[in-house]
C-alpha positions in Angstrom: -20.9 -18.4 -12.5 -19.2 -20.7 -15.0 -16.3 -18.4 -16.0 -15.1 -14.9 -15.8 -13.7 -12.6 -18.5 -10.9 -10.1 -17.8 -10.4 -7.3 -20.4 -7.4 -5.0 -20.3 -8.3 -1.3 -20.2 -4.8 0.0 -20.0 -1.2 -1.2 -19.6 1.5 1.2 -18.2 4.9 1.2 -16.6 5.1 3.1 -13.3 8.4 4.6 -12.4 9.6 6.5 -9.3 8.3 10.0 -9.5 11.6 11.6 -8.3 14.4 9.3 -9.1 17.1 9.0 -11.6 19.2 5.9 -12.2 22.2 8.0 -12.8 22.0 9.5 -9.3 21.3 6.3 -7.4 23.9 3.7 -6.3 23.2 0.1 -7.2 21.3 -1.7 -4.5 23.2 -4.7 -3.2 21.4 -8.0 -2.7 22.0 -10.0 0.5 23.3 -13.6 0.4 19.7 -14.7 1.3 18.4 -12.8 -1.7 21.0 -14.5 -3.8 19.9 -18.0 -2.9 16.2 -17.2 -3.0 14.7 -18.5 -6.3 13.3 -16.0 -8.8 9.5 -16.5 -8.7 6.5 -14.3 -8.1 4.2 -14.5 -5.0 0.7 -13.2 -5.6 -1.6 -11.4 -3.1 -5.0 -9.9 -4.0 -7.0 -7.5 -1.9 -10.8 -7.5 -2.5 -12.7 -4.3 -1.7 -16.5 -4.4 -2.3 -17.6 -0.8 -3.0 -21.3 0.2 -3.0 -20.9 4.0 -2.5 -23.1 5.5 -5.3 -20.8 8.6 -5.5 -17.6 6.6 -5.7 -15.3 8.4 -8.2 -13.6 5.6 -10.1 -11.6 7.8 -12.6 -10.2 9.9 -9.8 -9.4 6.7 -7.8 -7.5 5.2 -10.7 -5.5 8.3 -11.3 -4.6 8.6 -7.6 -3.6 4.9 -7.4 -1.0 5.5 -10.2 0.3 8.7 -8.9 0.8 7.5 -5.3 2.4 4.3 -6.5 4.9 6.4 -8.3 5.5 8.5 -5.2 6.0 5.3 -3.1 8.5 3.9 -5.5 10.6 6.9 -5.0 11.3 5.7 -1.5 11.3 2.0 -2.4 13.2 2.5 -5.7 14.9 -1.0 -5.7 11.5 -2.5 -6.4 11.5 -0.5 -9.7 14.8 -1.9 -10.8 16.2 -5.1 -12.3 18.6 -7.7 -10.9 22.1 -7.8 -12.4 24.3 -10.8 -12.1 22.5 -12.1 -9.0 24.5 -9.5 -7.1 22.8 -6.1 -7.2 19.8 -4.2 -8.5 20.2 -1.3 -10.9 18.3 0.4 -13.8 15.6 1.8 -11.4 13.8 3.6 -14.1 12.9 0.3 -15.7 9.7 0.6 -13.7 6.8 -1.6 -12.5 4.2 -3.1 -15.0 0.8 -1.7 -14.1 -2.5 -3.0 -15.6 -6.1 -1.8 -15.3 -8.6 -4.4 -16.2 -12.4 -4.8 -16.3 -13.9 -8.0 -14.8 -17.3 -9.0 -16.2 -18.9 -9.9 -12.9 -20.2 -8.6 -9.6 -17.7 -8.8 -6.8 -20.2 -9.9 -4.2 -21.3 -12.8 -6.5 -17.7 -13.8 -7.0 -17.0 -13.8 -3.3 -20.0 -16.0 -2.5 -18.1 -19.0 -3.8 -14.7 -17.9 -5.0 -12.9 -20.3 -7.4 -9.2 -20.1 -6.5 -8.1 -21.1 -9.9 -9.5 -17.8 -11.2 -7.2 -15.7 -9.0 -4.4 -15.9 -11.6 -6.5 -13.6 -13.8 -6.2 -10.8 -11.2 -2.4 -10.5 -11.0 -0.1 -9.2 -13.8 2.5 -12.0 -13.6 1.9 -15.7 -13.3 2.7 -16.9 -9.8 5.1 -19.6 -8.5 6.6 -20.3 -11.9 10.3 -21.1 -12.1 11.9 -18.1 -13.7 15.4 -17.6 -14.9 17.4 -14.7 -13.4 17.0 -12.0 -16.1 17.7 -8.4 -16.3 14.3 -8.0 -18.0 12.2 -9.3 -15.1 10.5 -6.7 -12.9 10.6 -7.1 -9.1 7.0 -5.9 -8.7 3.8 -5.9 -10.7 0.4 -4.3 -10.0 -3.0 -5.0 -11.5 -6.2 -3.0 -10.6 -9.2 -5.2 -11.3 -12.5 -3.3 -11.7 -15.6 -5.4 -10.8 -19.2 -4.3 -10.7 -19.4 -2.9 -7.1 -15.8 -3.5 -6.2 -12.0 -3.2 -6.8 -9.4 -5.9 -6.3 -5.7 -4.8 -6.1 -3.5 -7.7 -7.3 0.2 -7.6 -6.6 2.9 -9.8 -8.0 5.9 -9.8 -5.6 9.3 -11.1 -6.9 10.7 -13.3 -4.1 14.3 -12.5 -5.3 14.0 -9.3 -3.2 10.6 -9.2 -1.5 9.8 -11.2 1.6 6.5 -10.8 3.5 7.6 -8.0 5.7 9.1 -6.1 2.8 5.8 -6.4 1.0 3.9 -5.3 4.1 6.0 -2.1 4.5 5.7 -1.2 0.9 1.9 -1.7 0.7 1.3 0.2 4.0 3.3 3.1 2.6 1.4 3.1 -0.7 -1.9 3.1 1.3 -0.6 6.0 3.5 0.4 8.0 0.4 -3.0 7.4 -1.3 -4.9 8.5 1.8 -2.6 11.5 2.3 -1.3 10.2 5.7 2.3 11.1 5.2 3.1 10.5 8.8 2.2 6.8 8.3 4.6 6.2 5.4 7.3 3.7 6.4 10.7 5.0 5.2 12.6 1.8 4.3 16.1 0.9 5.4 17.6 -0.1 2.1 21.1 -1.1 3.1 20.8 -3.2 6.3 20.1 -6.6 4.7 23.3 -6.5 2.7 25.3 -5.3 5.7 24.0 -8.1 7.9 24.3 -10.8 5.2 26.7 -9.6 2.5 26.4 -10.9 -1.0 29.1 -13.1 -2.5 30.3 -12.9 -6.1 31.8 -16.4 -5.5 28.6 -18.0 -4.2 28.7 -21.7 -5.2 26.0 -22.5 -7.7 25.0 -25.6 -5.7 23.4 -23.4 -3.1 21.2 -21.7 -5.6 20.3 -25.1 -7.1 19.5 -26.5 -3.6 16.9 -23.8 -2.9 15.4 -24.3 -6.4 15.0 -28.1 -5.8 13.2 -27.4 -2.6 10.7 -25.1 -4.3 10.2 -26.8 -7.7 9.5 -30.3 -8.8 7.7 -31.8 -11.8 4.3 -32.9 -10.4 0.6 -32.2 -11.2 -0.4 -30.0 -8.3 -3.5 -28.3 -7.0 -4.2 -25.6 -4.4 -7.1 -25.7 -2.0 -8.2 -23.2 0.6 -9.3 -24.5 4.0 -10.8 -22.3 6.6 -10.4 -22.9 10.4 -12.6 -20.8 12.6 -11.7 -19.6 16.1 -13.4 -22.6 17.7 -11.5 -25.1 15.6 -8.2 -23.3 16.2 -8.8 -23.2 20.0 -9.5 -26.9 20.0 -6.3 -27.6 18.2 -4.3 -25.4 20.6 -5.7 -27.5 23.5 -4.8 -30.7 21.7 -1.3 -29.4 21.0 -0.5 -28.6 24.6 2.2 -30.4 26.4 4.7 -30.0 29.3 7.1 -28.5 26.8 4.6 -26.2 25.0 1.9 -25.4 27.6 0.4 -22.6 25.5 0.9 -23.2 21.8 0.2 -20.3 19.5 -2.6 -20.5 16.9 0.0 -20.8 14.1 2.0 -23.5 15.9 -1.1 -25.6 16.5 -2.4 -25.2 13.0 1.0 -25.8 11.4 1.4 -29.0 13.4 -2.1 -30.1 12.5 -1.6 -29.5 8.7 1.8 -31.3 8.7 0.3 -34.2 10.6 -2.5 -34.7 8.0 -0.4 -34.1 5.0 1.9 -36.9 6.3 -1.2 -39.0 6.8 -2.3 -38.4 3.1 1.2 -39.4 2.0 1.2 -42.5 4.2 -2.1 -43.6 2.7 -0.5 -43.6 -0.7 2.7 -45.3 0.3 3.2 -48.9 -0.8 6.5 -49.4 0.8 7.5 -50.6 4.3 10.6 -48.5 4.6 11.5 -45.8 7.1 11.9 -42.3 5.7 12.1 -38.7 6.9 9.9 -35.7 6.5 11.2 -32.1 6.7 8.9 -29.2 7.7 10.3 -25.8 6.8 8.9 -22.8 8.6 9.7 -19.3 7.3 11.2 -17.3 10.2 11.4 -13.5 10.1 14.8 -12.7 11.5 14.2 -8.9 12.0 13.1 -9.2 15.7 15.6 -12.0 16.5 18.8 -10.2 15.6 20.6 -8.5 18.4 20.5 -4.9 17.0 20.4 -1.5 18.7 17.9 -0.2 16.1 14.7 -1.7 14.8 14.8 -3.7 11.6 11.1 -3.6 11.0 11.6 -1.3 8.0 14.5 -3.2 6.5 13.7 -4.5 3.0 15.0 -7.7 1.3 14.8 -11.3 2.3 15.6 -11.2 6.0 14.3 -14.7 6.8 15.5 -18.2 6.9 13.8 -21.6 6.8 13.7 -23.4 10.2 14.0 -27.2 9.5 12.2 -29.8 11.6 13.2 -33.4 10.8 10.8 -36.2 11.6 11.4 -39.9 11.2 8.6 -41.8 9.6 8.0 -45.5 9.9 5.5 -46.7 7.2 5.6 -50.3 8.4 2.3 -50.0 10.2 -0.3 -47.1 10.5 0.1 -47.0 14.2 3.8 -46.5 14.2 3.6 -43.4 12.0 0.7 -41.6 13.7 2.4 -38.8 15.5 0.7 -36.8 18.2 -0.1 -33.2 17.6 1.6 -32.1 20.8 4.8 -33.8 19.7 4.8 -32.1 16.3 4.1 -28.7 17.9 7.0 -29.2 20.2 9.3 -30.2 17.3 8.2 -27.1 15.3 8.7 -24.8 18.2 12.2 -26.1 19.0 13.4 -25.7 15.5 12.3 -22.0 15.4 13.8 -21.5 18.9 17.2 -22.4 17.4 17.2 -19.1 15.5 18.1 -17.0 18.5 20.4 -13.9 18.6 23.4 -16.0 19.5 23.1 -18.3 16.6 22.2 -15.5 14.1 25.3 -13.7 15.3 27.4 -16.5 13.7 25.7 -15.8 10.3 26.2 -12.0 10.2 28.8 -10.0 8.3 31.7 -11.2 6.2 32.7 -13.6 9.0 29.3 -15.1 8.9 29.7 -16.6 5.4 31.2 -19.8 6.8 28.2 -20.1 9.2 25.8 -19.5 6.3 27.6 -22.2 4.3 27.3 -24.6 7.2 23.6 -24.0 7.3 23.2 -24.5 3.6 25.4 -27.7 3.8 23.2 -29.0 6.5 20.1 -28.4 4.4 21.8 -30.1 1.4 22.8 -33.1 3.5 19.2 -33.5 4.7 17.8 -33.2 1.2 20.2 -36.0 -0.1 18.8 -38.7 2.3 17.5 -41.8 0.6 14.7 -42.5 0.1 13.9 -38.9 -0.6 12.7 -36.6 2.1 9.1 -35.5 2.1 9.5 -31.7 2.3 6.6 -29.4 3.4 7.0 -25.6 3.7 4.8 -23.3 5.9 4.6 -19.5 5.8 2.5 -17.4 8.1 1.0 -14.2 6.9 -1.2 -13.9 10.0 0.4 -10.6 11.3 0.7 -9.0 7.9 -1.5 -7.0 5.5 -3.8 -5.9 8.4 -3.8 -2.2 7.4 -4.1 -2.3 3.7 -7.1 0.1 3.7 -7.1 2.6 0.8 -10.1 4.3 2.4 -12.7 1.8 1.2 -12.4 -0.2 4.5 -10.2 -3.2 5.2 -10.1 -5.8 2.4 -13.2 -8.1 2.6 -11.0 -11.0 1.5 -7.3 -11.6 0.7 -6.7 -14.0 -2.1 -3.4 -15.9 -2.2 -2.9 -18.6 -4.7 -4.6 -19.4 -8.0 -3.6 -22.3 -10.3 0.0 -23.2 -9.5 2.4 -24.3 -12.1 3.4 -27.9 -12.0 6.8 -27.1 -10.6 5.7 -25.9 -7.1 4.2 -28.1 -4.5 4.0 -29.0 -0.8 3.5 -25.4 0.3 1.1 -23.9 2.9 0.4 -20.2 3.5 -1.6 -19.1 6.5 -3.7 -15.9 6.3 -6.0 -14.5 8.9 -9.7 -14.2 7.9 -10.9 -10.6 8.0 -13.5 -11.4 10.7 -14.2 -14.0 13.4 -10.5 -14.6 14.3 -10.2 -17.5 11.9 -7.2 -18.5 9.7 -7.3 -19.7 6.1 -4.7 -22.3 5.0 -3.8 -22.2 1.4 -2.4 -25.7 0.7 -0.7 -26.8 -2.5 -0.1 -30.5 -2.9 0.2 -33.0 -5.7 -3.3 -34.1 -6.9 -3.2 -37.6 -5.3 -2.2 -36.3 -1.8 -4.7 -33.5 -2.0 -7.4 -36.0 -2.8 -6.5 -38.0 0.3 -6.5 -34.9 2.5 -9.9 -33.8 1.2 -11.3 -37.2 2.2 -9.7 -37.3 5.7 -12.6 -37.2 8.2 -10.3 -36.2 11.1 -9.0 -33.3 9.0 -12.4 -32.2 7.9 -13.7 -32.2 11.5 -11.7 -29.0 11.9 -11.3 -27.6 8.4 -13.9 -26.2 6.1 -12.9 -26.6 2.5 -13.3 -23.6 0.1 -16.3 -22.0 1.7 -17.8 -18.8 0.4 -16.4 -15.7 2.1 -19.7 -14.7 3.7 -19.9 -18.2 5.2 -16.5 -18.0 6.9 -17.9 -17.3 10.3 -20.2 -20.3 10.4 -17.7 -23.1 9.7 -15.7 -25.3 12.0 -16.3 -28.0 14.5 -19.8 -29.3 15.1 
């Protein structure tokens, strides 16, 4: 298959079925929303369908109607951001496309080309956007293959973090299947109560987060699959007195950081000492000391946990860090985000603590020579119940061709069988080329296998 063609069948705007902007109060952003760059994160759910009596017209109608119903509960996702302070105009709606793809889904999944994934979402991903009252917070595209449907969703990170997306999608699925008792009713106000927005937020903090996310480089994304055997071996290698039982995500994050650093070291011509910074996305919902659960709270309720590592590029031996040491460093940085520390960031009094956190990040990013920054996000406990009645998604696509302004990012997603994990890694082209030639890395990672082959890859 040399290329695919995607033809738009229809283009609509889906609005809440029972909402009126004149009756709803503006939705306040949190300060974490305010500093989060405006960009779209894609996720695509692939569902092969071979049922000969599958009713496609009825399915398409029901998808639209239940999306509208779900937006009635999650109405901020239908609005527009105003002044980087709040969301209003909830009847602006969500762009919704239905498209026809000129190929068989099973053929596509045999060897999926990640650069084609951008064709299956309505808004281009990871592009640096300006804050605009015209930008939607959500977009949906229904891709109709021969023998399958792929639901592509564009999630605006200005409001939507992983858990927000998970709650919304589970609720849409529940509405579609008629399981009203499984709809998650969102807590719309808690994020702004915990982390109130500031109309006097210094612009330097917004600029800082943008610098972390965007830089002008030619980048590529590759998908590496680690099967259960490979992950277990990495967990054994990552064990230490301090972390006797590393989790799958801890071991894999440490391994990926280690080999991304090795790729950078192989390209380094200097003899200087520099630093690397690993940023792990930490969901704060379960870490806050609250009497009620925050699992249904929407908004960006996460922070980046920074792990600083000194690198000595004088000799290869001096910069070869043990996996167990990296795992310990990663675990300790996340451990800092306990309820006592988060208490110092909460409420109006927490603004000073939040500024201290941002100032620390800014101080680290100003080190010369420049830090090597790598970000890691785990989706391994999300999107496990996105079943519209056609079975669990056979595959979850994450990142297509990334714009040249987004790099050094890794997203971990569980495979849909065999307890494996896919690592979607975005690096500049030279570092990626080194990573793909690293025999120690490839001893554990299988690069871009076909979906049906995922259970057979790993360590020999």
